[in-house]
C-alpha positions as CSV (number, residue, x, y, z in Angstrom):
1,R,94.5,196.6,85.1
2,D,94.2,197.8,88.7
3,A,90.7,199.2,88.0
4,Q,89.7,195.9,86.3
5,E,90.9,193.9,89.3
6,S,89.1,196.2,91.7
7,R,85.9,195.8,89.8
8,G,86.4,192.0,89.8
9,L,86.9,192.0,93.6
10,G,83.8,194.1,94.0
11,D,81.8,191.6,92.0
12,V,83.0,188.8,94.3
13,Y,82.1,190.8,97.4
14,K,78.6,191.3,96.1
15,R,78.2,187.6,95.5
16,Q,79.5,186.6,98.9
17,P,77.5,187.3,102.1
18,H,79.4,189.5,104.5
19,V,79.8,188.9,108.2
20,L,80.5,191.7,110.7
21,L,82.4,190.4,113.8
22,P,82.5,193.0,116.7
23,V,85.5,192.4,119.0
24,F,85.0,193.4,122.7
25,P,87.3,193.3,125.7
26,G,87.8,189.7,126.6
27,T,86.4,187.9,123.5
28,N,88.8,185.3,122.2
29,S,86.9,183.2,119.5
30,E,86.5,185.8,116.8
31,Y,89.2,184.2,114.6
32,D,87.6,180.8,114.9
33,M,84.2,182.4,114.0
34,S,85.7,184.2,111.0
35,E,87.4,181.0,109.7
36,A,84.1,179.0,110.0
37,F,82.2,181.7,108.1
38,R,84.9,182.0,105.4
39,A,84.9,178.2,105.0
40,A,81.2,178.4,104.4
41,G,81.7,181.0,101.6
42,A,81.3,184.4,103.3
43,T,83.6,187.4,103.7
44,T,84.3,188.6,107.2
45,E,85.3,191.8,108.9
46,F,86.5,192.5,112.5
47,L,85.5,195.7,114.3
48,V,87.3,196.4,117.6
49,I,84.9,198.2,120.0
50,R,87.2,200.4,122.2
51,N,86.0,201.5,125.6
52,L,89.1,203.3,127.0
53,T,87.4,206.7,126.7
54,P,83.8,207.8,126.1
55,Q,84.9,209.4,122.9
56,M,86.4,206.1,121.6
57,L,83.2,204.3,122.5
58,E,81.1,206.9,120.8
59,E,83.3,206.7,117.6
60,D,83.2,202.9,117.4
61,T,79.5,202.9,118.1
62,Q,78.9,205.0,115.0
63,V,81.3,202.8,112.9
64,F,79.4,199.7,114.1
65,I,76.1,201.2,112.9
66,D,77.6,202.3,109.6
67,K,79.2,198.9,108.9
68,L,76.1,197.0,109.9
69,G,74.5,198.6,106.8
70,T,76.9,196.7,104.6
71,A,76.6,193.3,106.4
72,D,74.4,190.3,105.9
73,I,75.3,188.6,109.2
74,L,76.2,190.0,112.6
75,A,78.1,187.5,114.8
76,F,79.1,187.9,118.5
77,S,82.0,185.7,119.5
78,G,82.7,183.9,122.8
79,G,85.5,184.5,125.3
80,F,85.9,185.5,128.9
81,S,84.6,189.0,129.0
82,L,85.6,190.8,132.2
83,G,87.0,187.6,133.6
84,D,83.6,185.7,133.7
85,E,83.0,187.1,137.2
86,P,79.5,186.6,138.8
87,D,76.9,188.3,136.6
88,G,79.7,189.8,134.7
89,S,80.2,187.8,131.5
90,A,79.3,189.9,128.5
91,K,77.8,192.7,130.5
92,F,79.7,195.3,128.4
93,M,78.5,193.6,125.2
94,A,75.0,193.6,126.6
95,A,75.2,197.2,127.7
96,F,76.5,198.1,124.2
97,L,73.5,196.3,122.6
98,R,71.0,198.0,124.9
99,T,72.1,201.6,124.0
100,P,69.2,203.1,122.1
101,E,71.1,203.8,118.9
102,V,72.7,200.3,118.7
103,A,69.4,198.6,119.7
104,Q,67.6,200.4,116.9
105,A,70.3,199.6,114.4
106,V,70.3,195.9,115.2
107,S,66.5,195.8,115.2
108,S,66.4,197.4,111.8
109,F,69.1,195.0,110.6
110,V,67.1,192.0,111.6
111,A,63.8,193.5,110.3
112,G,65.6,193.8,106.9
113,D,66.3,190.1,106.9
114,G,69.8,190.2,108.5
115,L,70.9,187.3,110.6
116,V,72.5,187.5,114.1
117,L,74.5,184.9,115.9
118,G,75.8,184.8,119.5
119,I,78.0,182.0,120.8
120,C,79.0,181.6,124.5
121,N,79.6,185.2,125.7
122,G,77.8,186.3,122.5
123,F,74.8,184.2,123.6
124,Q,74.9,185.8,127.1
125,A,75.0,189.3,125.5
126,L,71.9,188.6,123.3
127,V,70.0,187.2,126.3
128,K,71.0,189.9,128.7
129,S,70.1,192.6,126.2
130,G,66.7,191.1,125.4
131,F,67.4,190.3,121.7
132,L,66.9,186.8,122.9
133,P,64.3,185.4,123.4
134,Y,62.2,188.4,122.4
135,G,64.0,189.9,119.4
136,D,63.3,193.2,121.2
137,P,65.3,194.8,124.0
138,S,62.3,196.8,125.2
139,K,60.7,193.6,126.4
140,L,63.5,192.7,128.8
141,T,62.4,192.5,132.5
142,E,63.9,191.5,135.8
143,T,62.3,188.0,135.4
144,S,63.4,187.4,131.8
145,P,65.5,184.4,131.0
146,T,69.2,184.9,131.8
147,L,72.6,183.1,132.0
148,A,74.1,182.3,135.3
149,H,77.1,180.5,136.8
150,N,77.4,176.8,136.1
151,R,75.7,174.8,138.8
152,Q,79.1,173.2,139.7
153,L,80.4,176.8,140.4
154,R,83.4,176.1,138.2
155,H,84.5,176.3,134.6
156,V,83.5,173.4,132.4
157,S,85.3,172.4,129.2
158,R,84.2,169.2,127.4
159,I,82.3,167.8,124.5
160,A,78.5,167.9,125.0
161,T,75.8,166.1,123.0
162,T,73.0,168.4,121.9
163,R,69.7,167.5,120.2
164,V,67.9,169.7,117.6
165,A,64.6,170.8,119.1
166,S,63.5,173.3,116.3
167,V,64.3,174.0,112.7
168,D,62.3,177.2,112.4
169,S,65.3,179.3,111.5
170,P,67.7,180.0,108.6
171,W,70.5,178.9,111.0
172,L,68.8,175.5,111.4
173,A,67.5,174.9,107.9
174,T,69.3,171.7,107.0
175,F,68.8,170.0,110.4
176,T,66.0,167.6,111.4
177,P,64.2,167.6,114.8
178,G,65.9,165.0,117.0
179,Q,69.2,165.1,115.2
180,T,72.2,165.1,117.6
181,H,75.5,166.9,117.4
182,L,78.7,166.6,119.4
183,V,79.8,170.2,120.3
184,P,82.7,171.6,122.3
185,V,81.6,173.7,125.4
186,S,83.9,175.9,127.5
187,H,82.4,178.3,130.0
188,G,82.0,179.3,133.6
189,E,78.7,181.1,133.3
190,G,76.6,179.1,130.9
191,R,73.5,177.9,132.9
192,F,70.4,179.0,131.0
193,V,67.8,180.0,133.7
194,V,64.2,180.4,132.7
195,S,60.9,180.2,134.6
196,E,58.4,177.4,133.9
197,E,55.9,179.8,132.3
198,D,58.5,181.3,130.0
199,A,59.9,177.8,129.1
200,K,56.5,176.7,128.1
201,Q,56.2,179.7,125.8
202,L,59.7,179.0,124.2
203,F,58.8,175.4,123.5
204,A,55.3,176.2,122.3
205,H,56.7,178.8,119.8
206,H,59.5,176.5,118.7
207,Q,62.2,178.9,120.0
208,V,64.3,176.2,121.7
209,A,66.9,175.4,119.2
210,F,69.1,172.8,121.0
211,Q,68.9,170.8,124.2
212,Y,71.6,168.9,126.1
213,V,70.9,165.1,126.0
214,D,72.3,162.0,127.7
215,E,73.7,158.8,126.1
216,N,70.1,157.8,125.2
217,E,69.5,161.1,123.4
218,I,67.0,162.2,126.1
219,P,67.2,165.8,127.5
220,T,68.7,165.8,130.9
221,M,69.4,168.0,133.9
222,E,72.2,165.7,135.1
223,A,75.9,166.5,134.8
224,P,78.1,165.9,132.9
225,A,75.7,165.5,130.0
226,N,74.1,168.8,131.0
227,P,77.4,170.6,131.6
228,N,76.1,173.6,133.4
229,G,72.6,172.7,134.8
230,S,70.7,174.7,132.3
231,S,66.9,174.7,132.9
232,Y,65.0,172.3,130.7
233,A,68.4,171.2,129.3
234,I,68.3,174.2,127.0
235,E,71.6,174.9,125.1
236,G,70.4,177.4,122.5
237,I,67.4,179.4,121.5
238,I,66.2,181.5,118.6
239,S,64.1,184.7,118.3
240,P,60.5,184.6,117.3
241,D,61.3,185.2,113.7
242,G,64.2,182.7,113.7
243,R,66.8,185.2,112.5
244,I,68.7,185.5,115.8
245,L,70.4,182.4,117.2
246,G,72.2,182.1,120.5
247,K,73.9,179.0,121.9
248,M,76.6,178.1,124.5
249,G,78.4,175.4,122.5
250,H,81.2,176.3,120.1
251,P,80.7,174.7,116.6
252,E,83.1,177.2,115.2
253,R,85.9,175.3,117.0
254,F,85.5,172.1,115.0
255,R,87.7,171.6,112.0
256,P,88.1,168.5,109.7
257,G,91.0,166.5,111.1
258,L,90.7,167.8,114.6
259,M,89.2,166.0,117.6
260,K,89.9,162.6,116.1
261,N,89.7,161.1,119.5
262,I,85.9,161.9,119.6
263,P,84.0,159.2,117.8
264,G,81.2,160.5,115.6
265,I,82.0,164.2,115.8
266,Y,81.3,166.3,112.7
267,S,80.4,169.9,111.8
268,Q,77.3,171.4,113.2
269,D,77.2,173.7,110.3
270,I,75.0,176.6,111.3
271,F,77.5,178.8,109.3
272,L,76.8,177.2,106.0
273,N,73.1,177.3,106.6
274,A,73.3,181.1,107.2
275,V,75.5,181.8,104.3
276,T,73.3,179.7,102.0
277,Y,70.2,181.6,103.2
278,C,71.9,184.9,102.4
279,K,73.1,183.8,99.0
280,N,69.6,182.6,98.1
281,R,68.1,185.9,99.4
282,K,70.5,187.9,97.2
């Protein structure tokens, strides 16, 4: 009987896309992320990345690479890594992603049709490692887009309205350009900074996923609609192939029955889009 049950669980596992959720010092939204993916029909697995000693980090790096081979989706959660100090958010996460063995493993994972998500600190890590917007850490330069302190120089926590700017991604498959969502934001270092030349390239290649908009659904640089002063009102971007998505807002924090005081709020279901894509691919 135990063997039959084990085989049955194995069959379920094969049918369900699997999400790997690395946990770094300071992240705090991995449980919300896991719950959102599970509600969408995926299985999830946490992996704590220890950095107390070089040996621990080396061991967990190898475990990460091994587990990535069994995953369909890699998701980096938000939090307050290293206290959100200037130029500090997610720097350990970004440094981890930039190590040659991890960078190669993630690049191979994406090339094999794997999906990657980074929210808040996770978005910062993907940008500061070069996986966004390039999909390739080797293309990161000193003038690459980055995330910086909010223009107000303080933490911001509110509901922001974002507009869909691109649907060229499995994460965005069911959305329509111009569609708006109400999304919780909570960060101190969420200002997306990009040069005019790079911004033109992002828009031209449909890599801007979401923009902050005002009450007239027009992209804005004005607070509080643009809660951090992000350049060109950019809230989220995708990689050139669309398989990597990074964004500052927290759609994983929405649940049916919550936020009833926010008229018109509903799920921005990037999670269901990704899980559906993986199921169809299987």
